[in-house]
N, C-alpha and C positions, 0 to 999 in steps of 0.2 A: 868161805862156805856160804852158799846162797840160802836164804830163808825158804823153807818148803814145809808146809804143814803136812803131817801124816794124813793118809786117807785120800779118798777121791774128791775131786772138786764137784760141786753141785752140777746136775745136768744142765747143759746149755750154756755153760760158762767156759771161757777160755782161760788159760793160765794168766794170772795177773802178777805184775811185779810192782813194787812200791818204789817210786822215785820222789826225790825232794823237789820242791818248787824253789827256784832260785830267789834269793832275797834282793838281788840287785845291788848288793853292797860292794861287789868287787870293783875296786877303783883302778887296780893295776892291769885290768884286762884279762886276768886269769880266771878260770872257771872255778866255781865253788865245788864242794864235794859231790853233789848230785847233778851238777849242771854240765851240759855238753861243753867240750873244750875247743870247739871249732872243727875237730876231727870227727865229731859225732859220738865220741866216747864220753861216758860219765865217770864219776869217781869210782863207782862199783866196777865198771869195765877196766879201770886202771889198777884194780887189785886192792881197793880199800877193804878193810876187814870188818865183818859184822861183829857185834857185841851182844851179850845177853842182858836183857832188861827184865826186872821183876815188875809185873803189872798187877795192880789192884783196881778193879773196876767196880764201882758201886752204882746200883740202880734202885729206883723206888717209884711208887705210884699207887694207884687205887688197889684196895685189897683184892686178892685172888685166892681161890681155894688152895690150901697148902699142897694137896696131892697134885694139882695141876702145875704148881710152881716147881715142885720136885721133879715131876716127869719132864717138864720142859728143860730144866737144867741138866738132867741126866741125858736127854737127847742131844743137847748142845755138847756135853762132854763126850758123848759117843761119836758125834759128827766131827769133833775136833779134839782128839785125845791129848793135845798139848795142854789142855786145862788141868791145873793141879787140883784145885779145890774150889768148891762153891758152898757158900753158906746162905741160908734163905729164911725168910719169914713170910707172912702172907702179904706184906706190903713193901718189902725191900729184899735185896740180895747183894752179895759180894762175890766176885769172881777173881781168883788169883791164878796167875800162870807166868811162865817165862816166855819172853818173845825175843827172837833173834832179829836184830835190825842194825843198820849202819849207825844210826844216832837216835837220840831221844825223840826227835820230831817224827821220825818214821815209826818208832815203836808206839808213840802216842796216837798217831794217825790210824794205825791198825786197830788199836784198842778202842778208839772212839767209833769205829765202824762195826766192831764185833756184834754188839747187841742189835743194832738196826738191820744189819745184813742177814742175821739169822733169826730174826723175829718170826717170820712166817714158816721157815723150814723146821724150826724146833718148837714152834707154837709158844714162843716166849710171851709173857705178859706185856701189855703195851706201856711199859714203864719207861721213864727217862733216865738218862745217865746223870747222876748227881755228884759223882766223885771219881777222880782218876789220879792214881799215883803211879809214876813210872820212875824207878830208880835203877841205877846200874848195879851189876853183880857185886862189885867191890863195896859199895855203900850198903847193900843188903847184908852182906856177910859181916861188915863192920858193926852194923846195928845189932845183929844177932850176938856177936861176940861181946858187945857192951851191955847186953841184957835188955835192950829195948827194941822197938820196931816190930814189924810183923813177924810173928813166930813162924818157924818152918811149917810148910803146909802138910801137917800130919794130923789126922789121917787124910790121905788123898781121897777125893770123891765129893759127893754132894751131901751136905749135912744141914740140919736146922740150926739156927742161932742158939 
């Protein structure tokens, strides 16, 4: 299954796909998971399976009016309904969601671009990313079962801290 976010892409953009940058570690001449294998195919083309990753993105910066922060996060959630929940204060916010990606590197790359790419369209505060946690689905559920880790995102939506 290929990653596709619900909703339309912003005007003037073409569909983008995420591919990994090769590490150059292949010593035996075989291609890595996201690298072309000589035939022009990547691991994704060869049928590699995507996985679900739980992402927590933390941002902070100069104080902004709470109403503007809430409106911006609601707009981000409207534009990208894959967002599960956002918590906010006047100087920081936390966004949690599930990302479908081939590996942790791809999921983290998408997460690190999320805030910057949507800063102007959602009128997000000019805050910087100060934290990122990306864990696989199994680890997320194991943490929940053991009684620690991020609680399930309920209620879904945008809420103050």
